[in-house]
C-alpha positions in Angstrom: 0.0 0.0 0.0 2.8 2.4 0.9 4.6 1.6 -2.4 1.3 2.2 -4.3 1.0 5.7 -2.7 4.7 6.4 -3.3 4.3 5.5 -7.0 1.3 7.9 -7.4 3.3 10.8 -5.9 6.3 10.0 -8.1 4.1 10.0 -11.3 2.5 13.3 -10.3 5.9 14.9 -9.8 7.3 13.5 -13.0 4.3 14.8 -14.9 4.8 18.2 -13.4 1.4 18.2 -11.8 2.6 20.0 -8.6 -0.8 21.3 -7.6 -2.3 17.8 -7.8 0.7 16.4 -6.0 0.2 18.7 -3.0 -3.6 18.0 -3.0 -2.8 14.3 -3.0 -0.2 14.7 -0.3 -2.7 16.6 1.9 -5.3 13.9 1.3 -2.9 11.2 2.2 -2.0 13.0 5.4 -5.8 13.3 6.3 -6.3 9.6 5.6 -3.3 8.8 7.9 -4.7 11.0 10.7 -8.1 9.5 10.3 -6.6 6.0 10.5 -4.7 7.0 13.7 -7.8 8.4 15.3 -9.8 5.3 14.5 -7.0 3.1 15.9 -6.9 5.3 19.1 -10.7 5.1 19.5 -10.6 1.3 19.1 -7.8 1.1 21.6 -9.8 3.3 24.0 -12.9 1.1 23.6 -10.8 -1.9 24.3 -9.3 -0.3 27.4 -12.7 0.8 28.6 -14.0 -2.8 28.1 -11.1 -4.3 30.1 -11.6 -1.7 32.8 -15.3 -2.5 33.0 -14.5 -6.2 33.4 -12.0 -5.4 36.1 -14.5 -3.1 37.9 -17.1 -5.8 37.9 -14.5 -8.2 39.5 -13.7 -5.7 42.2 -17.4 -4.9 42.9 -18.2 -8.6 43.3 -15.1 -9.0 45.6 -16.2 -6.0 47.7 -19.7 -7.4 48.1 -18.3 -10.7 49.3 -16.1 -8.8 51.8 -19.1 -6.9 53.1 -21.2 -10.0 53.4 -18.5 -11.5 55.7 -18.4 -8.2 57.7 -22.2 -8.4 58.3 -21.8 -12.0 59.6 -19.0 -11.0 61.9 -20.9 -7.9 63.1 -24.1 -9.8 63.9 -22.1 -12.4 65.9 -20.4 -9.6 67.9 -23.8 -7.9 68.5 -25.1 -11.2 69.8 -22.1 -11.7 72.1 -22.4 -8.1 73.4 -26.1 -8.7 74.2 -25.1 -11.7 76.4 -22.6 -9.6 78.3 -25.0 -6.6 78.7 -27.6 -9.0 80.2 -25.1 -10.2 82.8 -23.9 -6.7 83.5 -27.4 -5.4 84.1 -28.0 -8.3 86.5 -24.8 -7.4 88.3 -25.7 -3.7 88.4 -29.1 -4.6 90.0 -27.4 -6.9 92.4 -24.9 -4.3 93.5 -27.7 -1.8 94.1 -30.0 -4.3 95.9 -30.3 -4.7 99.7 -28.9 -8.2 99.4 -25.6 -8.6 101.3 -24.1 -10.8 98.7 -23.9 -11.2 95.0 -22.7 -14.2 93.0 -19.3 -13.8 91.4 -19.1 -16.5 88.7 -17.5 -17.0 85.3 -20.1 -14.9 83.6 -19.4 -12.1 86.1 -15.7 -12.0 85.3 -16.2 -12.4 81.5 -18.7 -9.5 81.3 -16.1 -7.2 82.8 -13.1 -8.0 80.7 -14.3 -9.5 77.4 -13.6 -7.4 74.2 -15.5 -7.4 70.9 -13.0 -6.2 68.3 -14.3 -6.0 64.7 -11.8 -6.4 61.9 -13.3 -5.8 58.5 -12.5 -7.8 55.4 -10.5 -5.1 53.7 -8.2 -6.9 51.2 -10.2 -5.7 48.2 -10.3 -2.0 49.2 -6.6 -2.1 50.2 -5.8 -3.5 46.8 -7.7 -0.8 45.1 -5.9 1.9 47.1 -2.4 0.5 46.8 -2.7 -0.2 43.1 -4.2 3.3 42.4 -7.3 1.7 40.8 -9.9 3.4 42.9 -11.0 5.3 39.7 -12.1 1.9 38.3 -15.2 2.4 40.5 -17.2 4.7 38.2 -20.2 5.1 40.4 -19.2 8.0 42.7 -21.9 7.1 45.3 -20.4 3.6 45.6 -16.9 4.8 45.9 -17.7 7.6 48.5 -19.9 5.3 50.6 -17.3 2.6 50.6 -14.5 4.9 51.6 -16.8 6.4 54.3 -17.5 2.9 55.7 -13.9 1.9 56.0 -12.9 5.4 57.4 -15.7 5.0 60.0 -14.3 1.6 61.1 -10.7 2.9 61.1 -11.6 6.0 63.2 -14.7 5.6 65.3 -14.9 1.8 65.8 -11.2 1.4 66.4 -11.2 4.2 69.0 -14.1 2.7 70.9 -12.5 -0.8 70.8 -9.1 0.6 71.9 -10.8 2.3 74.9 -12.5 -1.0 75.8 -9.3 -3.1 75.5 -7.2 -0.6 77.4 -9.7 -0.2 80.2 -10.2 -4.0 80.5 -6.5 -4.8 80.3 -4.9 -2.0 82.3 -7.7 -1.1 84.9 -10.4 -3.7 85.4 -8.3 -6.9 85.1 -5.6 -5.8 87.6 -8.2 -4.8 90.1 -10.1 -8.0 89.8 -6.9 -10.0 90.1 -5.9 -8.1 93.3 -9.3 -7.9 95.1 -11.5 -10.8 94.0 -11.5 -14.6 93.7 -11.9 -15.3 90.0 -13.4 -18.4 88.5 -12.5 -19.6 85.1 -14.0 -22.2 82.8 -11.9 -25.3 83.5 -12.9 -28.7 82.2 -16.2 -29.7 83.8 -14.6 -32.7 85.5 -12.5 -30.3 87.6 -15.3 -28.0 88.6 -17.8 -28.6 91.4 -21.1 -26.7 91.6 -19.7 -25.1 94.8 -16.5 -23.9 93.1 -18.4 -22.2 90.3 -19.9 -19.5 92.4 -18.1 -17.1 94.8 -20.1 -14.6 96.8 -19.0 -11.0 97.1 -19.3 -9.8 100.7 -20.9 -6.5 101.6 -17.6 -4.6 101.5 -16.8 -5.9 98.0 -20.3 -5.3 96.9 -20.1 -1.7 98.0 -16.7 -1.1 96.3 -16.9 2.0 94.3 -14.5 0.8 91.6 -16.6 -2.3 91.0 -19.8 -0.3 90.7 -18.1 2.2 88.3 -16.6 -0.6 86.3 -20.0 -2.2 85.8 -21.6 1.1 84.8 -18.7 1.9 82.4 -19.0 -1.5 80.8 -22.8 -1.1 80.4 -22.3 2.3 78.7 -19.4 1.5 76.4 -20.7 -1.9 75.3 -24.1 -0.3 74.5 -22.3 2.3 72.4 -20.3 -0.3 70.6 -23.4 -2.4 70.0 -25.2 0.7 68.5 -22.2 1.4 66.3 -22.1 -2.2 65.0 -25.8 -2.1 64.3 -25.3 1.2 62.4 -22.5 -0.5 60.4 -24.9 -3.4 59.4 -27.4 -0.8 58.1 -24.7 1.0 56.1 -23.5 -2.3 54.6 -27.0 -3.4 53.7 -27.6 -0.1 51.9 -24.2 -0.3 50.2 -24.9 -3.8 49.0 -28.2 -2.7 47.5 -26.4 -0.1 45.5 -23.7 -2.6 44.5 -26.5 -4.9 43.2 -27.5 -2.3 40.7 -23.9 -1.9 39.5 -23.0 -5.6 39.2 -24.0 -6.9 35.8 
């Protein structure tokens, strides 16, 4: 093809048809430019198609991650409910006229157990580290997703850090120093009598213990509410993702 065009230009020059030669040369340039533009457009279409395929893959992976997060959050909410019930019973016992209160395994657990939530963030981390966040073409999906993970990184982590620090550095040392703790040994080593230790009136009136129970009731209620809010956020985000996933 190149030889064919070259031959035409040569014949035009040999025949002295300079004007026609320049017209032909300009036409040839225009054809080349058009060809380049078409090639670029085809390439852009191909890149766009590949990006769309990759976006779909990421969206599906994100939805899978969020589904796992919901399961984990629901389990943590259920566990928190159990501890809140025990703590409320303990609070009422401490405030009652009874001279003793049972100190058993549930009593100890309710004061020191933590409920850390670690989201499945492999997909979002991959998007960030690879600089491919722009593959998510739906701005609402991208903004909501980043807001969700930012909320976990800031608010949720802050609450959990507070709970862990308080349980490890304040509550646990006090319990170890001032109370007889019972743990869940194999059943064959536990008698019914050894499962329960009564707090005497002095221990029952201890201000630290009363404040610790109230603090745990407050902070675990806050954490439960945050986890429930996260579940709502995830459900709404997944509904939006369903409209994007082809």
